[in-house]
N, C-alpha and C positions, 0 to 999 in steps of 0.2 A: 753675226747678229741676224742676218736675213734667214738663215737656216733655223736658228733657235726660234725666231718669231714665227716662221712657217709651221714648225712643230707645235708651238703653243696655240696658234690659230686653229690648227686641225683638231687639237685636243679639247679646246675650250669653247669653240664657236657653237656647238650644238646645245650646250647647257643654256647659254643666253637665248638662243633661238627657241628652245623648248619652253623657256620661261615666257617668251613673247607669245607663243601659241597658247600657253596655259592662260594668259591674260586675254584670250579671245581676239588676238591681233594676228595679222599675217606674218609668216616667216620672212616674207620679202622685206620687211622693215630691217631685219638683221642683215640681209644682203645689201640694202641701201646704206646701212651704217658701214659695212665693209668697203663698199665703193667710196664712201666719203673719207674713210681712213686712208685708203690708197691715194685719193686726191690730195689729202693733207701731206702724205709722204712725198709725192711728186712735187708739191708746192714747196716743201722743205728742201728738197734737192735743188729746185729751180731758184727759189728766192732766199730762203734762210741762210744757206751756205754762202751765197754770193754777196749777201748784205754784210757779212762779217769780215773782219781782217783775215786775209788768207793765212792759213796755218795756225790761227789762234784757237784758244780753248773753246770759244763760243762756236766757231765754225766746226770744230771737231764734234762738239756735242750735237749740233744741228744735223750733221751727217749721220752720226750714230743713231739719233732718235728717228730720223727719216728711214734709215735702213731697217731698224727694228719694226717700225710701223708698216713698212712695205711688206716685210716678211709675215707679220701677223695678219695683215689683210689678205695677202695671197694665200696663206694657209687656210684661212677661214672661208674664202670664196668658194672653193671647189666642193667641199662637203655640203655647204649650204645649197649650192646649185643643184646637186644631185637630189637632195630631199625635196627641194622646192619644185623641181621638174616632176618628180613622182607625185607630189600632192596636187599640183595644178593640172597635169595632163594625164595622170594615171600611170600605174606601174607597167601596163602593157606597152606604153610608148616610150618608156624610159631609155631603152637602148638607142633608139633613133635620135631622140632629143639630146641625150648626153653626147653621142658621137658628133652631133652637129656643133654643140658647144665646145667639146674638148678637141675635136678634130678640125672642122672648118674654121670656126671663129678663132680658136687659139692659133692656128697656123697663119691665117690671114693677119690677125692682130700681131703675132710675133714678127712676121715679115714686115708688116707696115709700120707698126709703132716701135718695135724693138730694133729693126735694122734700117729700113728706108728713111724714116723720119730723122733719126740722129745722123745718118750719113748725109742727108740733105743739108743739115745745118753745118756739119763738119766741112763739107765741100764748099759751102758758101764762104769759108774763110780764105778762098782763093789760093789754096796750097800752102798757106802759112801754118806754122805749128799752132794747133788749136787745143788748148787744155783747159779743163775746169768749167766753171759755171758760164763763162762767156761763150763757150762753144756748145755745151750740152744743156744749158739752162733753158733755152727756148723749146727744146724737145721735151723736157720735163714739164714745161708749162702747157704744152699741147696735150701731153698725156694726162695731166691734172684736169684739164678741161674735159677730156673724154671720160674720165672717171666721174666727174660731176654729172655729166650727161647720163652715165650708167646709174648713178645714185637717183637721179630724177626718174629714170625708167623703172627702177626697183620700187620707188615710192608710188608710181602710177600703178604698178602691178599690185602693190599692197592695198591700195584703195579699191581696186577693182575686184580683189579676192576676199573682201570682208565677209561675205556670206559663207563662203567655203570654210573659212577658219572659225567662224562662229559654230558651224556644224562639227568641225574637227575637235574643237575644244569641248 
């Protein structure tokens, strides 16, 4: 589901983003929506699945919906970021800006949020077997909060780039 969502996100995100630009709004609104969708996916992993009876149909549906939403948001994020970088900072700076996002930020985020944060919560179980939402729910909650901060940053960029997108449209 994550891979299918990733593919659909990459294929469909620019249609929605181009419609936003045609309406004389910033493409960053689409990026903010993508971050908000990822926050919802992490919240679904952290809260939705743990609030249901373990192994039940509702828990399974919550996990499946969260996985699909995470894949869709992840797939849409990178194409949007490339075009947004180019529009905001110019094509001449695209290589450096993209390598900063795809290299430095993704590596630090992958290590920090993808490895160190869950490991911290896992080791907080004091060596006991730690499985499921009790163990990894807090890491998903932190990731959801970071995604909300990303959505707020994208909305700030959208508000600050109104004049540029009025000219682009």
